[in-house]
C-alpha positions as CSV (number, residue, x, y, z in Angstrom):
1,M,6.1,-4.2,63.1
2,D,5.2,-1.0,61.3
3,R,3.2,2.4,61.9
4,R,0.6,0.4,63.8
5,D,3.3,0.3,66.4
6,D,5.2,3.6,65.8
7,K,5.9,4.0,69.9
8,S,7.3,7.5,69.0
9,S,4.0,9.3,67.9
10,L,0.9,10.1,69.7
11,S,-1.0,10.9,66.5
12,T,-3.9,9.2,65.0
13,S,-2.6,5.8,63.0
14,S,-1.6,6.4,59.2
15,E,-4.1,3.4,58.6
16,E,-6.7,5.7,59.8
17,V,-6.0,9.1,58.5
18,V,-3.4,10.4,56.3
19,T,-1.9,13.7,55.7
20,E,-1.6,14.3,51.9
21,N,-0.1,17.8,51.9
22,F,0.3,20.8,54.4
23,S,0.6,24.4,53.6
24,L,2.4,26.7,56.1
25,E,2.2,30.5,56.3
26,W,4.8,31.4,59.0
27,N,6.0,35.0,60.4
28,I,9.4,34.5,61.9
29,R,9.8,37.1,65.0
30,F,13.5,37.1,66.2
31,Y,12.5,39.7,69.0
32,T,10.0,37.0,70.5
33,K,11.7,33.9,69.3
34,V,8.6,32.8,68.2
35,I,7.0,31.3,64.7
36,S,3.6,32.5,64.3
37,G,1.0,31.6,61.4
38,E,-0.9,28.8,60.5
39,I,-0.9,25.3,58.9
40,V,-3.6,23.9,56.6
41,L,-3.5,20.0,56.6
42,D,-5.2,18.1,53.7
43,L,-6.3,14.8,55.2
44,K,-7.9,11.6,53.7
45,I,-9.9,9.4,55.9
46,L,-9.0,5.7,55.6
47,R,-11.6,4.1,57.6
48,D,-15.3,4.6,58.4
49,G,-15.9,5.8,61.8
50,V,-13.2,7.9,62.5
51,S,-14.6,10.7,64.5
52,Q,-11.5,12.7,65.9
53,L,-7.9,13.3,64.6
54,V,-5.2,13.4,67.1
55,L,-2.0,15.3,66.1
56,D,1.5,15.6,67.8
57,T,2.3,18.8,69.3
58,S,5.1,20.2,71.8
59,D,4.7,23.5,73.5
60,L,2.5,24.9,70.8
61,Q,0.1,27.4,71.4
62,I,-3.1,26.5,69.7
63,D,-5.5,29.7,69.0
64,A,-8.0,28.2,66.6
65,V,-9.0,25.1,64.3
66,E,-11.3,25.4,61.3
67,N,-12.8,23.4,58.4
68,T,-11.3,25.3,55.5
69,S,-14.4,24.3,53.4
70,N,-16.9,26.1,55.2
71,S,-15.1,28.1,58.0
72,E,-16.6,25.9,60.6
73,K,-14.9,26.1,63.8
74,L,-13.9,22.8,65.3
75,K,-13.7,21.6,68.8
76,F,-10.0,20.8,70.1
77,Q,-8.2,20.1,72.9
78,L,-4.9,19.7,74.1
79,K,-4.5,16.5,76.3
80,E,-2.2,15.4,79.0
81,P,1.7,15.8,78.2
82,H,3.5,12.6,77.6
83,K,6.7,12.5,79.5
84,C,9.0,12.8,76.3
85,L,6.7,12.5,73.3
86,G,4.8,15.9,73.7
87,T,1.2,16.8,73.9
88,P,-1.5,15.4,71.8
89,L,-3.9,17.6,70.2
90,E,-7.4,16.0,69.8
91,I,-9.6,17.4,67.1
92,I,-13.2,16.7,66.6
93,L,-13.8,16.0,62.9
94,P,-16.8,17.2,61.0
95,S,-19.5,14.4,60.9
96,E,-19.7,14.5,57.1
97,V,-16.1,13.3,56.7
98,Q,-16.1,10.5,59.4
99,K,-16.3,7.8,56.6
100,K,-13.6,6.0,54.4
101,D,-12.3,7.9,51.4
102,S,-13.5,11.2,52.7
103,K,-11.1,14.2,52.4
104,V,-10.9,17.5,54.7
105,S,-8.6,20.4,54.9
106,I,-8.3,21.5,58.4
107,K,-6.6,25.1,59.3
108,I,-4.9,25.5,62.8
109,T,-3.6,28.8,63.6
110,Y,-0.9,28.5,66.2
111,K,2.3,30.1,67.7
112,T,5.5,28.1,68.5
113,S,7.2,28.3,72.0
114,P,10.5,30.3,72.4
115,T,12.1,27.2,73.8
116,A,10.9,24.8,70.7
117,S,13.2,22.0,70.6
118,A,13.5,22.0,66.8
119,V,14.7,25.5,66.8
120,Q,17.7,27.2,67.7
121,W,17.6,31.0,67.7
122,L,21.1,32.7,67.3
123,K,21.8,36.1,68.5
124,P,24.2,38.2,66.2
125,V,26.9,37.5,68.6
126,Q,26.7,33.8,68.0
127,T,26.9,34.0,64.1
128,A,30.2,34.4,62.0
129,G,29.2,37.9,60.9
130,K,28.0,39.3,64.2
131,K,25.6,41.8,62.9
132,H,22.3,39.7,62.2
133,P,20.3,36.9,63.8
134,Y,20.0,33.5,62.7
135,L,17.5,30.5,62.9
136,F,17.9,27.0,62.1
137,S,15.6,23.9,62.7
138,Q,16.4,20.3,63.3
139,C,13.2,18.1,63.3
140,Q,14.8,14.7,63.3
141,A,13.6,12.5,65.0
142,I,10.5,13.9,66.9
143,H,11.0,17.7,67.0
144,A,8.8,18.7,64.0
145,R,5.8,18.6,66.5
146,S,7.5,21.7,68.2
147,L,7.3,23.7,64.8
148,M,3.8,22.6,63.7
149,P,0.7,20.2,64.7
150,C,1.3,17.0,62.5
151,Q,1.4,13.2,62.5
152,D,4.9,13.4,63.6
153,S,5.8,9.9,62.4
154,P,8.0,8.9,59.6
155,S,5.0,6.6,58.4
156,V,3.4,9.6,57.2
157,K,4.7,11.3,54.1
158,S,3.3,14.3,52.6
159,T,4.2,17.0,49.9
160,Y,4.1,20.7,51.4
161,D,4.2,24.5,50.4
162,A,5.1,27.5,52.7
163,K,5.3,31.2,52.7
164,V,7.7,32.3,55.3
165,T,8.0,36.1,56.3
166,V,11.3,37.3,57.4
167,P,13.2,40.5,58.2
168,R,13.9,42.2,55.1
169,D,17.9,41.7,55.2
170,L,17.6,38.2,55.7
171,I,17.1,35.2,53.4
172,A,14.9,32.2,54.3
173,L,15.9,28.6,52.8
174,M,13.7,25.2,53.3
175,S,13.9,21.5,52.3
176,A,11.8,22.5,49.2
177,E,12.3,24.2,46.0
178,R,12.8,27.8,46.0
179,C,9.5,29.4,44.3
180,G,10.4,33.1,44.5
181,V,9.9,36.0,46.8
182,E,7.0,38.5,47.4
183,P,6.8,42.0,49.2
184,S,5.2,41.9,52.8
185,A,2.6,44.2,54.1
186,D,5.1,45.6,56.4
187,P,7.9,47.1,54.0
188,S,10.8,45.9,56.9
189,E,9.9,42.2,55.9
190,K,9.5,40.1,52.7
191,T,8.1,36.7,52.1
192,F,9.8,33.6,50.5
193,L,7.7,30.9,48.7
194,F,8.7,27.4,48.8
195,K,7.2,24.0,47.3
196,Q,7.8,20.5,47.8
197,K,6.6,18.1,45.4
198,V,8.1,14.9,46.7
199,P,6.4,13.4,49.5
200,I,8.4,13.5,52.9
201,P,7.8,12.7,56.5
202,S,7.6,15.3,59.1
203,Y,11.3,15.0,60.4
204,L,12.6,16.2,56.9
205,L,11.0,19.5,57.3
206,A,13.5,22.2,57.6
207,V,13.8,26.2,57.7
208,V,16.8,28.5,58.0
209,V,16.7,32.0,58.2
210,G,20.1,34.5,57.9
211,K,22.2,36.8,56.3
212,L,23.2,34.1,53.7
213,E,25.3,33.9,50.5
214,S,25.6,31.2,47.9
215,R,28.2,30.2,45.1
216,K,27.5,27.8,42.5
217,I,29.3,24.3,42.8
218,G,27.6,22.2,40.0
219,P,25.0,22.0,37.2
220,R,22.1,21.5,40.0
221,S,24.1,22.5,43.4
222,L,24.7,25.7,45.3
223,V,26.6,26.0,48.6
224,W,25.0,28.5,51.1
225,S,26.5,30.0,54.1
226,E,27.0,33.2,55.9
227,K,29.5,35.4,54.0
228,E,32.5,34.4,56.3
229,Y,32.3,30.6,55.4
230,V,31.1,30.7,51.6
231,E,34.6,31.2,50.0
232,D,36.0,27.9,52.0
233,A,32.6,26.1,51.4
234,E,33.1,26.7,47.6
235,Y,36.3,25.2,47.7
236,E,35.6,22.5,50.2
237,F,32.5,21.1,48.3
238,S,33.4,21.4,44.6
239,E,33.3,17.9,44.0
240,T,29.7,17.6,44.9
241,E,28.5,16.9,41.4
242,N,30.9,13.8,41.0
243,M,29.3,12.2,44.4
244,L,25.9,12.6,42.9
245,K,26.6,11.3,39.7
246,A,28.4,8.1,41.4
247,A,25.3,7.8,43.8
248,E,23.1,7.7,40.6
249,E,24.9,4.9,39.1
250,I,24.4,2.9,42.2
251,L,21.1,4.0,43.3
252,G,19.1,5.4,40.3
253,P,17.9,9.0,39.2
254,Y,18.0,11.7,41.6
255,E,14.5,12.7,42.2
256,W,14.7,15.9,44.0
257,G,15.8,18.4,41.4
258,Q,18.1,20.8,43.3
259,Y,20.9,19.5,45.6
260,D,22.1,22.5,47.6
261,L,24.5,22.4,50.7
262,L,24.0,24.7,53.7
263,I,27.1,25.3,56.0
264,L,25.4,25.9,59.5
265,P,27.1,28.0,62.3
266,P,29.0,26.1,64.9
267,S,26.1,24.9,67.2
268,F,24.6,22.7,64.7
269,P,24.4,19.3,66.7
270,Y,24.9,16.8,63.8
271,G,27.6,16.2,60.8
272,G,25.0,16.4,58.4
273,M,21.2,16.4,57.8
274,E,19.7,15.2,54.7
275,N,16.9,17.8,54.2
276,P,15.7,17.5,50.9
277,C,17.1,19.9,48.3
278,L,18.9,21.7,51.0
279,T,21.5,19.4,53.1
280,F,22.7,21.0,56.4
281,I,26.5,20.5,57.0
282,T,28.5,21.3,60.2
283,P,31.3,23.8,59.8
284,T,33.5,21.4,61.4
285,C,33.7,19.8,57.9
286,L,35.6,23.0,56.5
287,A,39.1,21.4,56.7
288,G,40.8,23.5,54.1
289,N,42.0,20.3,52.1
290,R,38.8,18.8,51.4
291,S,39.7,15.7,53.6
292,L,36.3,15.8,55.5
293,A,34.2,16.4,52.4
294,N,33.0,12.6,52.2
295,V,30.3,13.8,54.9
296,V,28.5,14.7,51.7
297,A,28.7,11.5,50.0
298,H,26.4,10.1,53.2
299,E,24.0,13.1,52.9
300,I,23.7,12.6,49.1
301,A,23.1,8.9,49.8
302,H,20.2,9.8,52.0
303,S,18.2,11.3,49.0
304,W,17.5,7.5,48.2
305,T,17.7,5.9,51.3
306,G,15.9,7.7,53.9
307,N,14.4,10.5,51.8
308,L,12.7,8.5,49.2
309,V,12.5,5.2,50.9
310,T,11.9,5.7,54.9
311,N,11.7,3.7,57.8
312,C,8.3,3.7,58.9
313,S,9.4,4.0,62.7
314,W,12.4,4.8,64.7
315,E,12.7,1.4,65.9
316,H,13.6,0.6,62.0
317,F,16.1,3.4,61.8
318,W,18.6,1.2,60.6
319,L,16.6,1.1,57.1
320,N,17.7,4.7,57.0
321,E,21.0,4.8,58.5
322,G,22.5,1.3,57.5
323,F,21.7,1.6,53.9
324,T,23.1,5.2,53.9
325,V,26.4,4.3,55.0
326,F,26.5,1.0,52.7
327,A,25.8,3.5,49.9
328,E,28.0,6.2,51.0
329,R,31.0,3.6,51.1
330,K,29.9,2.3,47.5
331,I,30.3,5.9,46.5
332,I,33.7,6.1,48.3
333,G,34.6,3.2,46.7
334,R,33.6,4.4,43.1
335,L,35.6,7.8,43.9
336,Q,38.6,6.1,45.4
337,S,39.0,2.6,45.4
338,K,37.6,-0.7,47.0
339,K,40.4,-0.5,49.5
340,H,39.2,2.6,50.7
341,R,35.6,1.3,51.0
342,D,36.8,-1.4,53.2
343,F,38.7,0.6,55.1
344,H,35.9,3.0,56.2
345,F,34.3,-0.5,57.1
346,I,36.8,-1.5,59.2
347,G,36.7,1.9,61.0
348,G,32.9,1.4,61.4
349,W,33.3,-2.0,62.7
350,K,35.6,-0.6,65.5
351,E,33.2,2.4,66.1
352,L,30.6,-0.2,66.6
353,H,32.7,-2.3,69.2
354,N,33.1,1.2,71.0
355,E,29.3,1.7,71.1
356,V,28.7,-1.6,72.4
357,Q,31.0,-1.5,75.0
358,G,29.8,1.6,76.1
359,Y,26.2,0.4,76.5
360,G,27.1,-3.0,77.7
361,A,26.8,-6.2,75.1
362,K,23.2,-6.7,76.6
363,H,21.7,-3.4,76.0
364,N,18.7,-2.8,74.2
365,Y,20.0,-0.2,72.3
366,T,22.6,-2.4,70.5
367,K,19.9,-4.5,68.6
368,L,19.4,-3.6,65.1
369,I,15.7,-3.1,65.8
370,P,15.4,-2.0,69.7
371,N,12.3,-1.6,71.6
372,L,11.4,2.2,72.1
373,E,8.6,2.0,74.3
374,D,8.2,5.1,76.3
375,V,11.7,6.2,74.7
376,D,12.9,9.6,73.2
377,P,14.4,8.3,70.2
378,D,17.3,10.9,70.7
379,D,18.3,9.1,73.9
380,A,18.5,5.8,71.7
381,Y,20.7,7.6,68.9
382,S,24.0,6.0,68.3
383,R,26.3,4.3,65.6
384,V,24.7,1.1,66.1
385,P,22.0,1.3,63.4
386,Y,24.5,3.0,61.0
387,E,27.4,0.6,61.4
388,K,25.4,-2.8,62.3
389,G,23.3,-2.2,59.6
390,S,25.7,-1.3,56.9
391,I,27.9,-4.4,57.9
392,F,24.6,-6.6,57.5
393,L,24.4,-5.5,54.1
394,Y,28.0,-5.8,53.2
395,Y,27.6,-9.6,54.4
396,L,24.7,-9.8,52.3
397,E,26.4,-8.6,49.3
398,K,29.0,-11.0,49.8
399,L,26.9,-14.0,50.1
400,V,25.2,-12.7,46.8
401,G,28.5,-12.7,45.1
402,S,28.3,-9.8,42.8
403,E,28.4,-6.3,43.5
404,A,26.7,-5.5,40.2
405,E,24.0,-7.8,41.1
406,F,23.5,-6.3,44.4
407,E,23.4,-2.6,43.0
408,D,20.6,-4.1,40.7
409,F,18.6,-5.0,43.8
410,L,19.3,-1.4,45.3
411,K,18.0,0.2,42.3
412,S,14.9,-2.1,42.3
413,Y,14.4,-1.6,45.9
414,I,14.2,2.2,45.7
415,Q,11.9,1.8,42.5
416,K,9.7,-0.4,44.5
417,F,9.3,1.3,47.5
418,K,10.1,5.3,46.7
419,F,7.6,7.6,48.3
420,K,6.7,5.3,50.9
421,S,7.7,4.3,54.6
422,I,8.6,0.5,55.2
423,N,9.6,-1.8,57.9
424,T,12.3,-4.6,58.1
425,A,9.8,-7.1,56.9
426,D,8.7,-5.1,53.8
427,W,12.5,-5.0,53.0
428,K,13.4,-8.6,53.9
429,S,10.4,-9.8,52.0
430,F,11.6,-7.9,48.7
431,F,15.2,-8.9,49.2
432,L,14.5,-12.8,49.2
433,S,12.1,-12.2,46.4
434,F,14.6,-10.3,44.2
435,F,17.1,-13.1,44.9
436,H,14.7,-16.0,44.8
437,E,16.8,-18.2,42.9
438,K,19.8,-18.0,45.3
439,E,17.2,-18.3,48.3
440,S,16.0,-21.4,46.6
441,S,19.7,-22.8,46.0
442,G,20.5,-22.1,50.0
443,V,22.5,-19.2,49.5
444,F,20.9,-17.6,52.6
445,A,20.3,-20.5,54.5
446,D,22.9,-19.8,57.2
447,V,21.7,-16.1,57.8
448,D,20.5,-15.8,61.2
449,W,17.9,-13.1,60.5
450,D,16.6,-12.9,63.9
451,Q,20.0,-12.7,65.6
452,W,20.9,-9.9,63.2
453,F,17.7,-7.9,63.8
454,Y,17.0,-8.6,67.3
455,G,20.3,-9.7,69.1
456,V,22.1,-7.7,71.3
457,G,25.9,-7.1,71.1
458,M,28.0,-7.3,68.1
459,P,26.9,-8.9,64.9
460,P,26.6,-12.6,64.6
461,V,29.1,-12.6,61.9
462,K,32.3,-10.3,60.9
463,P,32.9,-10.4,57.3
464,S,36.4,-10.4,55.7
465,L,37.7,-6.9,54.6
466,D,40.7,-5.6,52.8
467,T,43.1,-4.4,55.5
468,T,45.8,-2.9,53.2
469,L,44.9,0.7,54.4
470,S,44.2,0.0,57.8
471,S,47.5,-2.2,58.5
472,A,49.8,0.9,58.4
473,C,47.5,2.5,61.0
474,S,47.4,-0.7,63.4
475,E,51.1,-0.9,63.2
476,L,51.9,2.7,64.1
477,C,49.2,2.5,66.8
478,Q,51.0,-0.6,68.5
479,K,54.3,0.9,68.2
480,W,53.1,3.9,70.3
481,S,51.1,1.7,72.5
482,K,54.1,-0.6,73.4
483,A,56.7,2.0,73.5
484,E,58.6,2.5,76.6
485,E,59.2,6.2,77.6
486,Q,63.0,5.8,76.6
487,D,61.7,4.8,73.0
488,V,59.6,7.6,72.1
489,I,62.3,9.7,70.8
490,N,62.7,7.2,67.8
491,F,59.2,8.4,66.6
492,S,59.2,11.5,63.9
493,S,56.8,13.2,61.5
494,V,57.9,11.0,58.7
495,D,56.1,8.2,60.5
496,I,52.7,9.6,59.3
497,R,54.1,11.1,56.0
498,D,52.3,8.8,53.4
499,M,49.2,8.6,55.6
500,D,46.0,10.2,54.3
501,S,43.9,12.2,56.8
502,G,41.7,9.1,56.9
503,Q,44.4,6.8,58.0
504,I,45.7,9.3,60.8
505,I,42.1,9.6,62.1
506,E,42.1,5.8,62.3
507,F,45.5,5.6,64.1
508,L,44.0,7.8,66.9
509,R,40.9,6.0,67.2
510,L,42.9,2.8,67.5
511,L,45.0,4.5,70.0
512,L,41.8,5.3,72.0
513,L,40.9,1.6,72.3
514,E,44.5,0.9,73.9
515,P,45.6,1.6,77.4
516,P,46.0,5.4,78.1
517,L,49.4,6.6,77.0
518,T,51.8,8.0,79.5
519,D,52.3,11.6,79.8
520,V,55.8,11.6,78.2
521,C,54.4,9.7,75.1
522,V,51.8,12.5,74.7
523,R,54.5,15.1,75.1
524,E,56.6,13.3,72.3
525,M,53.5,12.9,70.1
526,H,52.7,16.3,70.3
527,R,56.2,17.2,69.2
528,C,56.2,14.7,66.2
529,F,52.6,15.3,64.9
530,N,51.6,18.5,66.2
531,F,47.9,17.4,66.0
532,N,46.9,20.5,68.1
533,A,47.3,22.6,64.9
534,S,45.4,20.4,62.8
535,G,42.3,22.0,60.7
536,N,40.9,18.6,60.7
537,A,38.4,18.6,63.4
538,E,38.2,14.7,63.5
539,I,41.9,14.6,64.1
540,K,42.1,17.2,66.8
541,F,38.9,15.7,68.5
542,R,40.7,12.2,69.0
543,W,43.9,13.9,69.8
544,L,42.1,15.7,72.7
545,R,40.6,12.5,73.9
546,L,43.8,11.0,73.8
547,C,45.3,13.7,75.9
548,L,42.6,13.5,78.5
549,R,43.0,9.8,78.7
550,A,46.6,10.1,79.4
551,S,45.9,12.7,82.2
552,Y,47.8,15.3,80.2
553,E,46.5,18.6,82.2
554,P,48.0,20.9,79.8
555,C,45.5,19.9,77.5
556,I,42.4,20.8,79.3
557,P,42.2,24.6,78.0
558,S,42.4,23.4,74.3
559,A,39.6,20.4,75.3
560,I,37.3,22.9,77.0
561,E,37.7,25.5,74.0
562,F,37.0,22.8,71.3
563,A,33.9,21.4,73.2
564,T,32.4,24.9,73.5
565,K,33.2,25.8,70.1
566,W,31.7,23.2,68.2
567,G,28.0,22.2,68.9
568,R,28.5,18.8,66.9
569,L,27.1,15.9,69.4
570,K,29.8,13.6,68.1
571,F,32.4,15.7,69.3
572,T,31.2,17.8,72.2
573,R,29.3,15.2,74.1
574,P,32.3,12.6,74.6
575,L,34.7,15.5,75.2
576,F,32.5,17.0,77.7
577,R,32.0,13.4,79.4
578,D,35.9,13.2,79.5
579,L,36.1,16.4,81.1
580,F,33.8,15.8,83.6
581,N,35.3,12.5,84.3
582,F,38.9,13.8,84.8
583,K,39.1,15.2,88.2
584,P,41.5,18.1,87.4
585,S,39.1,19.4,84.8
586,H,35.8,18.7,86.3
587,E,35.2,22.0,87.9
588,K,36.4,23.9,85.0
589,A,34.4,21.9,82.4
590,T,31.2,22.2,84.5
591,S,31.5,25.8,84.8
592,A,32.1,26.1,80.9
593,F,29.3,24.1,80.1
594,N,27.0,26.1,82.5
595,D,28.4,29.5,80.8
596,H,27.8,28.2,77.3
597,K,24.7,26.1,77.5
598,E,22.4,28.8,76.6
599,N,24.3,29.3,73.4
600,M,24.1,25.4,72.5
601,H,21.3,23.7,70.5
602,P,18.8,22.6,72.8
603,I,19.4,18.7,71.7
604,T,23.1,19.2,72.8
605,S,22.6,21.1,76.0
606,S,20.0,18.6,76.9
607,M,22.2,15.6,76.3
608,I,25.4,17.2,78.1
609,A,23.1,18.0,80.9
610,K,21.9,14.4,81.4
611,D,25.6,13.3,81.2
612,L,26.8,15.8,83.9
613,K,23.9,14.7,86.4
614,E,24.7,11.1,85.8
615,I,28.4,11.6,86.4
616,D,27.9,13.7,89.4
617,G,25.5,11.2,90.8
């Protein structure tokens, strides 16, 4: 299965037409919440008889289409909208280019909608500085089509360049090299220039505009943010270069030149986004003690797995995320220890178990390669491709019998498929070819490939993992879970004194798998550990969920505050679900959501609204 069956794109197949480069000229209009301008698509025709081009769009106003070689106006039509995939734009190609190996450049003049799903427009009051507006994009999975007409499929990779005009007091950044600034015809504006020389899929297009500052955190890295976050971010992510070097040891040379970080406003819906040259990071990672900086290891790993070698469709998303989690944990193993690497795999297995339980063991979305026919990929988003995919690779590494040999495979895999989009069959074929001697000797004879790829539920094999670090978490969890109310006075802060933040997170995660604690136990845990005061968002999130599960009503205001302050889906969506399902908080949480949804990212507000509708019946 490959791009021929990319069920998330309505565009012309990359077997017929491919975009080789696109050029953007944008004017960012904060007062109308519209991006206006043009895109020039440099196209190559791959088959004879291709008479029309179909591009993905979503809520775009198309004003004109022309052939740049002679300024000929081309006929175009926006077709019927699909229920979740947007509106196909059909363009009649010039007759002279309707044959194999022809090339044509098409210019499309257009405007985005104020409600474009890829963009969040922030009012000054929604920013840390409170004085200037802010814009950021999030194109994964299929939202690039709301920013530009394109072949919005990960099977199509192209270079791009851009000119972005913004208010004079603001700075624009993109997922590309910064190429300078030039004056605009309007003295109240200026234009930023960008170029991305490495081919990328459309979902990696990114833009941010705001009152930004930067600090140098390494020889090839800056960290960007609003003034209010920049000093904290400089400290938090000062070890980025060490992670980059570790990743290069495992995966090969870094191909992108600059590796910058951008700390986004609180409404950003993800932990990070691996936009080339400019990784987006949630401010929930600013713990004050570098305890959550490992999220950068994940985004750095994407510079190879996902960005260089890309899944050809969202059904093969595990080739992005499973590989990236596997590489991330190898980086952690390099910088900390193999025990820490296995500790994270153990936590991941439990997260996967939770996801499978939540969906149901027979659900399509629990497959490593799910069927996404007529499905918005955002609706299928879960930890399954991350954890099921990474544990599959861990299992194969153990069968290979040598981490060094497996890392040789990873480097060769990257070199073989860099700049390309592949499917699972491509990967499997190369894997077995690379390890052909082991394949011939029967090392992989017991691997049930189809069950791993297409089986529902938990993986068919659970590898053996080092439990040294996780045992302390399990033991403390069981003590709390089995404690009678009269026993809780025996607990104290000493119980977690020797645990790092990852172990505390794991302890709380394990407790969430147990029957709910009593009200008395929760009160005593608050006295002992004071998790409410933690600056680590991962700890506080799990603590608040634990309180809600225990029907501990005093936590309701804190839970609502946390759920409305942070837009990270990992936190906000489960907390709102818990609040909606808890009768004493249902009405307050519903009111809070309705009050704040206009300030949330469109992806976040849409998903929470779906949850509320489902819960209310």
